[in-house]
MIFI-906076 format. One line per field, with one value per atom (N, C-alpha, C): residue number from 1; x, y, z; residue in one letter. Coordinates in steps of 0.1 Angstrom, whole numbers, plus 5000, padded with zeros to 4 digits. Atoms other than C-alpha are relative to their C-alpha. Layout:
i = (NUM  ...)
east = (X  ...)
north = (Y  ...)
up = (Z  ...)
aa = (A  ...)
//
This chain:
i = (1  1  1  2  2  2  3  3  3  4  4  4  5  5  5  6  6  6  7  7  7  8  8  8  9  9  9  10  10  10  11  11  11  12  12  12  13  13  13  14  14  14  15  15  15  16  16  16  17  17  17  18  18  18  19  19  19  20  20  20  21  21  21  22  22  22  23  23  23  24  24  24  25  25  25  26  26  26  27  27  27  28  28  28  29  29  29  30  30  30  31  31  31  32  32  32  33  33  33  34  34  34  35  35  35  36  36  36  37  37  37  38  38  38  39  39  39  40  40  40  41  41  41  42  42  42  43  43  43  44  44  44  45  45  45  46  46  46  47  47  47  48  48  48  49  49  49  50  50  50  51  51  51  52  52  52  53  53  53  54  54  54  55  55  55  56  56  56  57  57  57  58  58  58  59  59  59  60  60  60  61  61  61  62  62  62  63  63  63  64  64  64  65  65  65  66  66  66  67  67  67  68  68  68  69  69  69  70  70  70  71  71  71  72  72  72  73  73  73  74  74  74  75  75  75  76  76  76  77  77  77  78  78  78  79  79  79  80  80  80  81  81  81  82  82  82)
east = (5004  6586  4999  5000  6576  5012  4986  6604  4998  5004  6586  5002  4999  6586  5015  4985  6622  5009  4989  6636  4991  5005  6609  5005  4992  6626  4988  5010  6606  5008  4997  6610  4997  5005  6613  5002  4995  6610  5001  4999  6621  5003  4999  6617  5008  4987  6647  4997  5001  6646  5013  4986  6683  4997  4998  6671  5002  4998  6679  4986  5013  6641  5000  5000  6645  5009  4995  6671  4994  5007  6647  4990  5007  6630  5007  4994  6657  4999  5004  6647  4985  5018  6607  4996  5009  6586  4990  5009  6563  5004  4996  6583  4995  5006  6565  5002  5001  6566  4985  5016  6533  4996  5003  6532  4993  5004  6533  4988  5010  6510  4983  5011  6484  4994  5004  6487  4992  5005  6481  4985  5014  6450  4990  5006  6436  4996  5002  6440  4991  5009  6423  4988  5013  6394  4994  5005  6391  4994  5005  6390  4986  5011  6365  4987  5010  6343  4995  5001  6344  4991  5009  6332  4987  5010  6305  4990  5013  6292  4997  5004  6294  4989  5010  6272  4987  5010  6249  4993  5004  6245  4995  5009  6235  4987  5012  6208  4992  5011  6194  4998  5002  6198  4992  5010  6179  4985  5012  6152  5000  4999  6162  5000  4998  6155  5010  4992  6180  5012  4986  6215  5011  4989  6248  5007  4990  6272  5010  4986  6307  5000  4997  6311  5013  4987  6345  5001  5003  6347  5011  4990  6372  4992  5010  6343  4990  5007  6325  4984  5013  6293  4993  5001  6291  4996  5001  6295  4989  5013  6269  4986  5012  6242  4997  5003  6248  4997)
north = (5010  1428  4988  5012  1394  4993  5007  1370  4991  5008  1348  5006  4993  1375  5002  4994  1386  4984  5013  1346  4995  5007  1337  5005  4997  1334  5006  4996  1349  4999  5001  1343  5012  4988  1375  4997  4999  1376  5011  4985  1404  4995  5003  1401  5011  4996  1415  5001  5001  1425  5007  4993  1442  5012  4986  1476  5008  4991  1505  4999  5002  1504  4991  5010  1472  4999  5000  1480  5006  4993  1502  4991  5009  1469  4997  5001  1467  5012  4991  1500  5004  5001  1491  5011  4992  1517  4991  5007  1491  4988  5011  1468  5005  4993  1472  4988  5010  1457  4998  5002  1438  5005  4995  1449  5015  4987  1486  5001  4999  1480  4999  5003  1465  5013  4987  1498  5009  4990  1518  4999  5001  1501  5000  4999  1499  5014  4988  1534  5006  4996  1541  4994  5009  1517  5006  4996  1535  5015  4983  1571  4998  5003  1561  4995  5004  1543  5012  4987  1575  5010  4992  1595  4996  5005  1571  5001  4997  1575  5015  4984  1614  5002  4999  1610  4995  5007  1587  5010  4991  1610  5013  4990  1638  4998  5007  1617  5002  5000  1612  5013  4987  1649  5008  4991  1663  4990  5011  1632  4995  5007  1619  4986  5015  1583  4994  5006  1563  4993  5004  1545  5004  4995  1554  4986  5009  1531  5006  4993  1533  4991  5003  1529  5003  4996  1522  5001  4998  1533  5012  4991  1553  5012  4993  1572  5002  4996  1589  5002  4998  1600  4987  5014  1565  4992  5004  1551  5003  4996  1569  4997  5006  1562  4986  5019  1523  4998)
up = (5006  7287  5010  4993  7303  4997  5004  7305  4992  5013  7281  4991  5011  7256  4997  4999  7263  4994  5003  7258  4984  5012  7227  4989  5012  7194  4990  5010  7165  4986  5014  7127  4993  5009  7107  4984  5013  7068  4994  5006  7049  4986  5014  7012  4993  5003  6994  4982  5015  6954  4995  5006  6955  5000  5002  6952  5014  4987  6973  5011  4992  6987  5010  4993  6998  5014  4987  7022  5011  4988  7042  5007  4993  7053  5012  4988  7078  5011  4991  7092  5003  5003  7091  5011  4989  7110  5005  4997  7114  5011  4989  7139  5014  4985  7175  5010  4986  7209  4999  4997  7213  5010  4988  7250  4998  5004  7238  4994  5010  7211  5007  4992  7237  5007  4991  7259  4992  5008  7231  4995  5005  7220  5013  4985  7255  5001  4998  7258  4994  5009  7226  5002  4997  7235  5010  4989  7267  4997  5005  7250  4991  5008  7225  5008  4992  7253  5009  4991  7275  4990  5006  7245  4997  4999  7238  5009  4985  7274  4997  5000  7269  4992  5010  7238  5005  4993  7256  5012  4989  7286  4992  5007  7262  4994  5005  7247  5013  4989  7283  5006  4991  7297  4988  5007  7266  4996  5002  7268  4986  5015  7232  5001  5003  7227  4992  5011  7210  5008  4997  7213  4993  5004  7208  4996  5006  7185  4996  5007  7173  4986  5013  7136  4994  5004  7121  4984  5013  7086  4995  5005  7063  4995  5005  7050  5010  4990  7079  4996  5009  7057  5000  5002  7045  5010  4988  7077  5007  4994  7093  4996  5006  7068  5001  5001  7067  5013)
aa = (M  M  M  T  T  T  E  E  E  E  E  E  A  A  A  K  K  K  T  T  T  E  E  E  E  E  E  K  K  K  T  T  T  V  V  V  V  V  V  I  I  I  A  A  A  M  M  M  D  D  D  G  G  G  S  S  S  E  E  E  Y  Y  Y  S  S  S  K  K  K  F  F  F  A  A  A  F  F  F  K  K  K  S  S  S  P  P  P  Y  Y  Y  S  S  S  Y  Y  Y  D  D  D  P  P  P  E  E  E  V  V  V  L  L  L  E  E  E  I  I  I  I  I  I  F  F  F  K  K  K  K  K  K  E  E  E  K  K  K  D  D  D  R  R  R  V  V  V  T  T  T  Q  Q  Q  K  K  K  L  L  L  Q  Q  Q  Q  Q  Q  F  F  F  S  S  S  Q  Q  Q  L  L  L  L  L  L  T  T  T  E  E  E  Y  Y  Y  G  G  G  V  V  V  P  P  P  G  G  G  T  T  T  V  V  V  K  K  K  S  S  S  A  A  A  H  H  H  T  T  T  S  S  S  N  N  N  P  P  P  G  G  G  E  E  E  G  G  G  I  I  I  V  V  V  K  K  K)
//
């Protein structure tokens, strides 16, 4: 972590309703280190970029005109058709 990140104060809001489930908010799996998350995102972006370049190379090798695009969707079939 950078020195700035180490000393920066943050406000965290945790909603509590008194239930047993609300106690899990203190053990949230969703807390993260922003620097670690940035590294993870960069690695994933690099992985996707590499795949797109491989697909583009296939088009070139087989003489198929076209472009390779990345589509982000929860339903692959629908994402491809759009």
